[in-house]
C-alpha atoms as one frame of an Amber mdcrd trajectory, in Angstrom:
protein
 -17.128 -10.241  -7.345 -15.604  -6.286  -6.767 -12.012  -5.635  -5.995  -9.730
  -2.665  -5.472  -7.742  -2.379  -8.393  -5.333   0.471  -6.530  -4.924   2.264
  -3.623  -3.041   6.118  -2.624  -2.605   8.466  -0.544  -2.425  11.446  -1.797
  -2.267  15.444  -1.156  -5.409  17.662  -2.305  -3.088  20.960  -0.868  -4.450
  24.299  -2.387  -1.121  24.893  -3.999  -1.699  22.680  -6.587  -4.563  24.550
  -7.254  -2.676  27.542  -8.326  -0.756  28.052 -11.699   2.458  27.411 -12.080
   3.923  30.723 -12.659   2.325  30.956  -8.957   4.067  27.548  -7.799   6.944
  28.581  -8.974   7.605  32.322  -7.472   6.663  30.608  -3.725   8.959  27.609
  -4.232  12.057  29.559  -4.982  12.003  29.031  -8.706  11.040  25.428  -9.340
   7.912  23.475  -9.935   6.789  21.384  -6.711   6.510  17.963  -7.269   2.931
  16.844  -5.848   1.482  18.270  -9.274   3.720  16.117 -11.923   2.921  13.355
  -9.691  -0.714  13.429  -9.910   0.056  13.508 -13.730   1.945  10.585 -13.598
  -0.321   9.689 -11.776  -3.385   9.250 -13.847  -1.566   8.342 -16.921   0.982
   5.647 -15.449  -1.697   4.187 -12.723  -5.515   5.248 -13.325  -5.664   5.089
 -16.948  -3.652   1.877 -17.503  -6.094   0.004 -14.936  -9.774   1.842 -16.014
 -11.419   1.411 -12.423 -15.414   1.404 -12.041 -15.527   3.723  -9.648 -12.885
   5.967  -7.267 -13.374   6.036  -3.857 -12.097   9.557  -2.194 -11.959   9.096
   1.562 -12.039  13.179   2.151  -9.802  14.873   5.444 -11.861  18.101   4.115
 -15.296  16.590   4.828 -15.697  16.107   8.472 -18.746  14.687   9.668 -19.951
  13.696  13.358 -22.950  11.467  14.071 -22.459   8.500  11.218 -20.468   8.265
   8.407 -21.797   9.283   5.105 -20.578   8.766   1.656 -22.349  10.243  -1.373
 -24.464   8.347  -3.634 -25.901  10.749  -6.421 -26.204  10.078  -9.702 -23.418
  12.551 -10.562 -22.129  15.986  -9.036 -21.875  18.960 -11.258 -20.953  22.383
 -10.561 -18.711  25.435  -9.464 -16.055  25.255  -6.095 -15.230  28.022  -4.256
 -13.449  27.044  -1.222 -14.460  28.821   1.855 -11.074  28.420   3.325  -9.029
  30.065   0.566 -11.078  31.821  -2.103  -8.163  33.256  -3.608  -6.836  30.359
  -5.111  -9.960  27.560  -5.408 -12.516  29.535  -7.099 -14.698  28.626  -9.247
 -13.368  25.518 -10.133 -15.471  22.974 -12.576 -16.541  19.471 -11.910 -18.648
  17.189 -12.878 -18.238  13.539 -11.958 -20.975  10.622 -12.233 -21.603   9.169
  -8.601 -22.550   5.127  -7.757 -25.011   5.134  -5.821 -25.987   1.832  -6.308
 -21.808   0.829  -4.097 -22.587   3.624  -1.965 -26.149   1.964  -0.634 -24.525
  -1.336  -0.686 -21.650   0.533   1.786 -24.014   1.903   4.239 -26.103  -2.098
   4.242 -22.707  -2.861   5.781 -24.050  -1.762   8.552 -27.354  -3.028   9.009
 -27.985  -3.987  12.330 -24.928  -2.864  14.309 -24.212  -1.235  17.217 -20.931
   0.146  16.785 -20.877   1.375  13.314 -24.085   3.691  11.579 -22.966   4.920
   7.663 -25.387   6.985   5.860 -25.469   7.171   2.300 -26.952  10.468   0.983
 -28.133  11.763  -2.799 -28.931  15.074  -1.159 -28.331  17.389  -3.843 -27.424
  19.749  -1.815 -24.709  18.099   0.155 -21.720  20.201  -0.047 -18.539  19.234
  -1.702 -14.881  20.070  -0.547 -11.656  20.202  -2.069 -10.336  16.764  -1.276
 -12.283  15.275  -3.406 -12.287  18.506  -6.145  -8.436  19.094  -6.178  -7.974
  14.957  -7.012 -10.329  15.014  -9.166  -9.126  17.311 -11.414  -6.009  15.857
 -11.793  -7.178  12.036 -11.954 -10.704  12.159 -12.726 -11.882  11.530 -16.027
 -16.216  11.190 -17.576 -16.540   7.431 -17.477 -15.111   6.705 -13.682 -18.010
   7.302 -11.544 -16.477   8.950  -8.276 -18.178   9.096  -4.345 -16.857  10.186
  -1.347 -16.457   8.992   2.404 -16.519  11.563   5.264 -14.211  11.708   7.531
 -15.756  11.165  10.914 -13.571  13.433  13.534 -15.370  10.790  16.549 -13.570
   8.386  15.554 -11.211   6.481  17.096  -8.299   4.454  14.841 -10.450   1.018
  15.552 -13.486   3.130  14.180 -11.517   3.613  11.125  -9.892   0.734  10.947
 -13.862  -0.864  11.400 -15.359   1.225   8.757 -12.759   0.592   6.111 -12.906
  -2.977   6.379 -16.408  -2.707   5.895 -16.128  -0.638   2.789 -13.869  -3.614
   1.544 -16.475  -5.747   2.140 -19.542  -3.792   0.105 -16.688  -3.341  -2.665
 -16.302  -7.574  -2.766 -19.965  -8.141  -3.064 -20.391  -5.330  -5.944 -18.800
  -6.321  -9.507 -16.876  -3.051  -8.953 -13.344  -2.282 -10.205 -12.484   0.362
  -7.453  -9.446   2.458  -7.008  -8.969   3.899  -2.934  -7.748   7.301  -2.691
  -6.507   8.616   0.750  -7.300  12.511   0.426  -5.670  14.170   3.278  -1.778
  14.908   4.410   0.459  13.789   6.946   1.683  15.473   9.851  -0.762  19.064
   9.798   0.351  21.990  12.318   0.484  25.401  10.988   2.981  27.959  11.659
   1.517  31.305  13.030   0.052  33.364  10.572   2.370  35.912  11.153   4.806
  33.733   9.982   2.859  31.699   6.990   4.235  33.398   4.359   7.634  32.811
   5.115   6.939  28.969   5.265   5.045  28.982   1.425   8.027  26.891  -0.133
   7.555  22.917  -0.302  11.544  22.530   1.284  11.924  20.135   3.742  12.650
  20.439   6.954  13.051  23.836   6.876   9.277  24.323   6.429   7.707  21.357
   8.567   6.752  22.616  11.823   8.903  20.869  14.344  11.525  18.464  13.082
   9.540  15.517  15.581   7.140  16.048  12.731   8.933  15.433  10.242  10.490
  12.512  11.361   7.704  11.119  12.310   6.393  11.230   8.908   9.769   9.905
   7.278   9.112   7.111   9.718   5.485   6.179   8.091   6.492   6.817   4.624
   9.163   4.183   5.518   7.052   1.478   6.995   4.798   2.317   3.985   7.001
   1.875   0.830   8.429  -1.569   3.204   4.221  -2.672   3.221   4.685  -2.377
   6.447   0.638  -1.637   7.483   0.721  -3.586  10.664   3.612  -1.789  11.901
   1.906   1.756  11.307  -1.444   0.618  12.343   0.896  -0.744  15.534   1.973
   2.827  15.821  -1.485   4.877  15.189  -0.782   5.777  19.238   2.680   7.616
  18.660   1.763   9.159  15.115  -1.165  10.802  16.479   0.733  12.564  18.587
   2.543  14.261  16.127  -0.795  15.856  15.017  -1.648  14.050  10.843  -4.633
  15.346   9.291  -7.671  14.220  10.406  -5.844  11.596  12.669  -4.798   9.866
   9.439  -8.655   8.618   9.346  -7.852   8.227   5.499  -5.001   6.118   5.564
  -6.712   4.179   7.968 -10.028   3.767   6.303  -7.674   2.946   2.412  -5.618
   0.150   4.512  -8.612  -1.263   6.107 -10.281  -1.615   2.989  -6.666  -3.717
   1.539  -7.412  -5.623   4.425  -5.630  -3.923   7.498  -2.510  -5.045   9.342
  -2.370  -8.190   7.096  -2.031  -6.274   3.985   1.734  -6.104   2.845   1.402
  -4.026  -0.755   4.630  -1.343  -0.929   3.764   2.145  -2.021   6.049   3.791
  -4.065   6.823   7.806  -3.682   4.824   9.611  -7.090   6.341  12.701  -5.231
   9.116  13.981  -3.220   7.790  14.389   0.336   7.324  18.518   0.940   5.875
  21.028   3.084   3.063  22.980   2.622   3.015  25.667   5.334   4.354  23.398
   8.730   2.359  20.645   7.264   3.520  17.468   6.013   2.548  16.469   2.103
   3.587  12.918   0.039   1.673  10.873  -3.074   2.077   7.370  -2.331   0.725
   4.437  -4.679  -0.063   0.875  -3.685   0.047  -1.393  -6.797  -2.652  -4.567
  -6.307  -0.007  -6.990  -5.838   0.149 -10.486  -7.676  -1.178 -12.483  -4.749
  -3.647 -10.166  -3.868  -3.631  -7.058  -1.088  -3.533  -9.667   1.733  -1.219
 -12.602  -0.377  -4.524 -14.656  -0.783  -6.169 -13.629  -3.967  -7.901 -11.051
  -1.659
Protein backbone atom coordinates (compact mmCIF):
# COMPACT_ATOMS: atom_id res chain seq x y z
CA UNK A 1 0.00 0.00 0.00
CA UNK A 2 1.36 3.40 -0.99
CA UNK A 3 1.53 6.45 1.22
CA UNK A 4 2.27 10.16 1.24
CA UNK A 5 5.45 10.58 3.28
CA UNK A 6 5.63 14.37 3.20
CA UNK A 7 4.09 17.46 1.62
CA UNK A 8 4.86 21.14 1.14
CA UNK A 9 3.65 24.44 -0.19
CA UNK A 10 6.61 25.74 -2.21
CA UNK A 11 7.19 29.05 -3.95
CA UNK A 12 8.49 28.81 -7.51
CA UNK A 13 8.95 32.53 -8.21
CA UNK A 14 11.41 33.36 -11.03
CA UNK A 15 13.64 35.22 -8.54
CA UNK A 16 14.95 31.92 -7.17
CA UNK A 17 16.53 31.16 -10.55
CA UNK A 18 18.51 34.41 -10.74
CA UNK A 19 22.22 34.42 -9.83
CA UNK A 20 22.83 35.17 -6.14
CA UNK A 21 24.53 38.46 -7.07
CA UNK A 22 21.36 39.60 -8.85
CA UNK A 23 19.11 38.40 -6.02
CA UNK A 24 21.13 40.46 -3.55
CA UNK A 25 21.17 43.47 -5.86
CA UNK A 26 17.37 43.65 -5.99
CA UNK A 27 17.00 42.80 -2.30
CA UNK A 28 19.01 45.56 -0.64
CA UNK A 29 22.15 43.43 -0.47
CA UNK A 30 20.48 40.50 1.26
CA UNK A 31 19.80 36.95 0.10
CA UNK A 32 16.12 36.06 -0.19
CA UNK A 33 15.15 33.28 2.22
CA UNK A 34 13.37 31.22 -0.45
CA UNK A 35 16.61 29.87 -1.94
CA UNK A 36 18.27 28.58 1.26
CA UNK A 37 14.82 27.38 2.30
CA UNK A 38 14.58 25.07 -0.70
CA UNK A 39 18.11 23.80 -0.13
CA UNK A 40 17.27 23.05 3.48
CA UNK A 41 14.04 21.29 2.45
CA UNK A 42 16.05 19.09 0.10
CA UNK A 43 18.66 18.10 2.68
CA UNK A 44 16.41 17.85 5.74
CA UNK A 45 13.24 16.41 4.18
CA UNK A 46 13.48 14.85 0.72
CA UNK A 47 16.94 13.35 1.17
CA UNK A 48 15.88 11.94 4.54
CA UNK A 49 12.57 10.49 3.28
CA UNK A 50 13.84 9.19 -0.08
CA UNK A 51 10.44 9.22 -1.85
CA UNK A 52 9.83 7.06 -4.90
CA UNK A 53 7.79 9.78 -6.59
CA UNK A 54 7.18 13.51 -6.25
CA UNK A 55 3.86 14.92 -7.44
CA UNK A 56 3.90 18.64 -8.28
CA UNK A 57 0.67 20.63 -8.41
CA UNK A 58 1.86 23.25 -10.89
CA UNK A 59 -0.04 26.57 -10.89
CA UNK A 60 1.77 27.68 -14.04
CA UNK A 61 0.22 24.84 -16.02
CA UNK A 62 -3.44 25.65 -16.66
CA UNK A 63 -5.88 23.14 -18.08
CA UNK A 64 -9.51 23.73 -19.03
CA UNK A 65 -11.50 20.69 -20.14
CA UNK A 66 -10.07 18.08 -17.77
CA UNK A 67 -7.45 17.46 -15.13
CA UNK A 68 -4.12 16.43 -16.68
CA UNK A 69 -1.24 14.47 -15.16
CA UNK A 70 2.04 13.71 -16.89
CA UNK A 71 2.61 10.05 -17.77
CA UNK A 72 6.02 10.15 -19.44
CA UNK A 73 8.77 7.64 -18.81
CA UNK A 74 11.13 10.59 -18.73
CA UNK A 75 11.13 14.29 -19.53
CA UNK A 76 14.38 15.99 -20.43
CA UNK A 77 15.57 19.01 -22.31
CA UNK A 78 16.07 22.71 -21.70
CA UNK A 79 13.43 25.15 -20.53
CA UNK A 80 13.04 28.81 -21.46
CA UNK A 81 10.12 30.71 -20.00
CA UNK A 82 7.75 32.43 -22.42
CA UNK A 83 7.02 34.90 -19.61
CA UNK A 84 10.49 35.79 -18.33
CA UNK A 85 13.24 34.54 -20.67
CA UNK A 86 15.67 37.09 -19.19
CA UNK A 87 15.77 35.15 -15.94
CA UNK A 88 14.76 31.63 -16.98
CA UNK A 89 16.50 30.56 -20.17
CA UNK A 90 18.04 27.27 -21.24
CA UNK A 91 17.51 25.64 -17.84
CA UNK A 92 18.43 21.93 -18.15
CA UNK A 93 16.08 19.33 -16.72
CA UNK A 94 16.11 15.54 -16.74
CA UNK A 95 13.43 13.91 -14.63
CA UNK A 96 12.18 10.32 -14.65
CA UNK A 97 8.40 10.01 -14.75
CA UNK A 98 5.94 7.58 -13.22
CA UNK A 99 3.50 6.44 -15.91
CA UNK A 100 2.10 3.63 -13.74
CA UNK A 101 1.05 6.00 -10.97
CA UNK A 102 -0.22 8.56 -13.49
CA UNK A 103 -2.41 5.90 -15.10
CA UNK A 104 -3.71 4.84 -11.69
CA UNK A 105 -4.61 8.46 -10.94
CA UNK A 106 -6.49 8.81 -14.22
CA UNK A 107 -8.37 5.56 -13.57
CA UNK A 108 -9.93 7.06 -10.43
CA UNK A 109 -12.26 9.11 -12.65
CA UNK A 110 -13.53 6.12 -14.65
CA UNK A 111 -17.33 6.03 -14.60
CA UNK A 112 -17.65 9.38 -12.80
CA UNK A 113 -19.66 12.30 -14.10
CA UNK A 114 -18.07 14.92 -11.84
CA UNK A 115 -14.35 14.54 -12.60
CA UNK A 116 -12.32 13.86 -15.74
CA UNK A 117 -8.60 13.03 -15.71
CA UNK A 118 -6.19 12.56 -18.61
CA UNK A 119 -2.81 10.88 -18.16
CA UNK A 120 -0.73 12.31 -21.02
CA UNK A 121 2.61 11.03 -22.29
CA UNK A 122 2.64 13.24 -25.39
CA UNK A 123 6.32 14.00 -26.08
CA UNK A 124 5.45 17.56 -27.11
CA UNK A 125 3.50 18.39 -23.95
CA UNK A 126 5.05 21.61 -22.59
CA UNK A 127 6.71 21.83 -19.21
CA UNK A 128 6.35 24.89 -16.98
CA UNK A 129 8.50 26.68 -14.47
CA UNK A 130 6.25 25.73 -11.59
CA UNK A 131 7.82 22.30 -12.09
CA UNK A 132 11.27 23.10 -13.47
CA UNK A 133 12.21 25.68 -10.84
CA UNK A 134 11.40 23.49 -7.85
CA UNK A 135 12.90 20.38 -9.50
CA UNK A 136 16.15 22.32 -9.95
CA UNK A 137 16.44 22.58 -6.16
CA UNK A 138 14.59 19.48 -4.96
CA UNK A 139 15.09 16.87 -7.68
CA UNK A 140 17.57 14.02 -7.92
CA UNK A 141 18.27 11.37 -10.59
CA UNK A 142 16.57 8.52 -8.74
CA UNK A 143 13.20 10.09 -7.95
CA UNK A 144 10.26 10.03 -10.35
CA UNK A 145 8.33 13.26 -10.93
CA UNK A 146 4.74 13.79 -12.03
CA UNK A 147 3.29 17.21 -12.83
CA UNK A 148 -0.39 17.97 -12.33
CA UNK A 149 -2.16 20.81 -14.15
CA UNK A 150 -4.32 23.33 -12.36
CA UNK A 151 -7.73 23.48 -14.00
CA UNK A 152 -8.83 27.09 -14.37
CA UNK A 153 -12.52 26.14 -14.36
CA UNK A 154 -12.50 24.36 -10.99
CA UNK A 155 -14.26 25.36 -7.82
CA UNK A 156 -12.84 24.64 -4.38
CA UNK A 157 -14.96 21.48 -4.32
CA UNK A 158 -13.53 20.34 -7.65
CA UNK A 159 -9.96 20.77 -6.41
CA UNK A 160 -10.76 18.87 -3.22
CA UNK A 161 -12.37 16.00 -5.13
CA UNK A 162 -9.42 15.66 -7.50
CA UNK A 163 -6.94 15.78 -4.66
CA UNK A 164 -8.81 13.08 -2.75
CA UNK A 165 -8.76 10.86 -5.85
CA UNK A 166 -5.01 11.36 -6.10
CA UNK A 167 -4.77 10.27 -2.48
CA UNK A 168 -6.80 7.16 -3.32
CA UNK A 169 -4.52 6.37 -6.26
CA UNK A 170 -1.40 6.68 -4.10
CA UNK A 171 -2.93 4.32 -1.54
CA UNK A 172 -3.59 1.76 -4.30
CA UNK A 173 0.03 1.93 -5.46
CA UNK A 174 3.25 0.82 -3.82
CA UNK A 175 4.75 4.31 -3.96
CA UNK A 176 6.14 6.51 -1.19
CA UNK A 177 5.17 9.98 -2.40
CA UNK A 178 5.98 13.60 -1.59
CA UNK A 179 3.39 16.19 -2.66
CA UNK A 180 4.48 19.71 -3.66
CA UNK A 181 1.90 22.48 -4.01
CA UNK A 182 3.96 24.71 -6.31
CA UNK A 183 2.68 28.26 -6.27
CA UNK A 184 2.25 31.48 -4.37
CA UNK A 185 -0.25 32.90 -1.95
CA UNK A 186 -1.98 36.19 -2.82
CA UNK A 187 -1.08 36.98 -6.39
CA UNK A 188 -1.69 40.59 -7.39
CA UNK A 189 1.07 42.47 -9.21
CA UNK A 190 1.96 46.14 -9.08
CA UNK A 191 1.27 48.09 -12.30
CA UNK A 192 3.92 47.78 -15.00
CA UNK A 193 5.55 51.17 -14.39
CA UNK A 194 5.81 50.45 -10.65
CA UNK A 195 7.15 46.87 -10.77
CA UNK A 196 10.83 47.79 -10.58
CA UNK A 197 10.23 49.80 -7.42
CA UNK A 198 8.93 46.67 -5.66
CA UNK A 199 11.44 43.90 -6.48
CA UNK A 200 12.66 43.57 -2.91
CA UNK A 201 11.24 40.73 -0.80
CA UNK A 202 10.44 43.17 2.01
CA UNK A 203 6.96 42.86 3.52
CA UNK A 204 4.42 44.31 3.83
CA UNK A 205 5.79 47.20 1.75
CA UNK A 206 6.03 45.15 -1.45
CA UNK A 207 2.81 43.16 -1.05
CA UNK A 208 0.05 44.73 -3.13
CA UNK A 209 -2.45 45.76 -0.48
CA UNK A 210 -2.52 45.40 3.29
CA UNK A 211 -5.62 43.20 2.98
CA UNK A 212 -3.60 40.70 0.92
CA UNK A 213 -0.81 40.68 3.48
CA UNK A 214 -3.28 40.11 6.32
CA UNK A 215 -5.13 37.38 4.41
CA UNK A 216 -1.87 35.51 3.81
CA UNK A 217 -0.87 35.83 7.46
CA UNK A 218 -4.16 34.28 8.58
CA UNK A 219 -3.69 31.32 6.25
CA UNK A 220 -0.06 30.80 7.28
CA UNK A 221 -1.12 30.85 10.94
CA UNK A 222 -3.73 28.14 10.26
CA UNK A 223 -1.16 26.07 8.35
CA UNK A 224 1.26 26.23 11.27
CA UNK A 225 -1.53 25.11 13.61
CA UNK A 226 -2.56 22.26 11.30
CA UNK A 227 -5.99 23.81 10.87
CA UNK A 228 -6.59 22.66 7.30
CA UNK A 229 -10.33 22.51 7.96
CA UNK A 230 -10.24 26.20 8.81
CA UNK A 231 -8.43 27.09 5.58
CA UNK A 232 -10.90 25.09 3.51
CA UNK A 233 -13.89 26.60 5.31
CA UNK A 234 -12.56 30.12 4.73
CA UNK A 235 -11.76 29.69 1.04
CA UNK A 236 -14.64 31.94 -0.13
CA UNK A 237 -13.11 34.77 1.89
CA UNK A 238 -9.50 33.98 0.91
CA UNK A 239 -10.34 33.78 -2.79
CA UNK A 240 -11.40 37.44 -2.60
CA UNK A 241 -7.73 38.20 -1.87
CA UNK A 242 -6.75 36.54 -5.20
CA UNK A 243 -4.49 33.65 -4.19
CA UNK A 244 -2.58 32.16 -7.10
CA UNK A 245 -4.62 29.61 -9.04
CA UNK A 246 -7.57 30.03 -6.62
CA UNK A 247 -5.20 28.26 -4.19
CA UNK A 248 -5.96 25.05 -6.08
CA UNK A 249 -2.38 23.79 -5.62
CA UNK A 250 -2.80 23.82 -1.84
CA UNK A 251 -6.34 22.43 -1.98
CA UNK A 252 -5.36 19.42 -4.13
CA UNK A 253 -2.41 18.70 -1.85
CA UNK A 254 -4.48 19.05 1.32
CA UNK A 255 -7.27 16.85 -0.04
CA UNK A 256 -4.78 14.08 -0.82
CA UNK A 257 -3.78 14.24 2.86
CA UNK A 258 -7.36 13.88 4.09
CA UNK A 259 -8.75 17.37 3.50
CA UNK A 260 -10.58 18.89 6.46
CA UNK A 261 -9.63 15.86 8.59
CA UNK A 262 -5.92 16.56 8.16
CA UNK A 263 -4.30 18.16 11.20
CA UNK A 264 -0.64 18.11 10.18
CA UNK A 265 1.05 21.32 11.36
CA UNK A 266 3.24 23.23 8.94
CA UNK A 267 6.85 24.28 9.50
CA UNK A 268 8.10 27.40 7.73
CA UNK A 269 11.14 26.75 5.55
CA UNK A 270 11.43 30.41 4.57
CA UNK A 271 10.22 33.75 5.72
CA UNK A 272 7.05 35.12 4.15
CA UNK A 273 8.35 37.25 1.30
CA UNK A 274 7.08 39.58 -1.39
CA UNK A 275 7.62 39.30 -5.12
CA UNK A 276 6.49 42.43 -7.04
CA UNK A 277 3.19 42.43 -5.15
CA UNK A 278 2.65 38.72 -4.52
CA UNK A 279 3.08 36.69 -1.32
CA UNK A 280 5.52 33.76 -1.26
CA UNK A 281 6.53 31.17 1.35
CA UNK A 282 7.70 27.56 1.81
CA UNK A 283 5.76 25.46 4.34
CA UNK A 284 6.63 21.80 5.04
CA UNK A 285 4.09 19.32 6.42
CA UNK A 286 5.66 16.33 8.14
CA UNK A 287 3.60 13.14 8.30
CA UNK A 288 2.31 12.86 11.88
CA UNK A 289 3.07 9.64 13.78
CA UNK A 290 -0.60 8.72 13.71
CA UNK A 291 -1.05 9.48 10.03
CA UNK A 292 -2.28 12.58 8.22
CA UNK A 293 -5.79 12.27 9.69
CA UNK A 294 -4.82 10.77 13.02
CA UNK A 295 -6.02 7.32 12.00
CA UNK A 296 -2.90 5.89 10.40
CA UNK A 297 -3.85 7.16 6.94
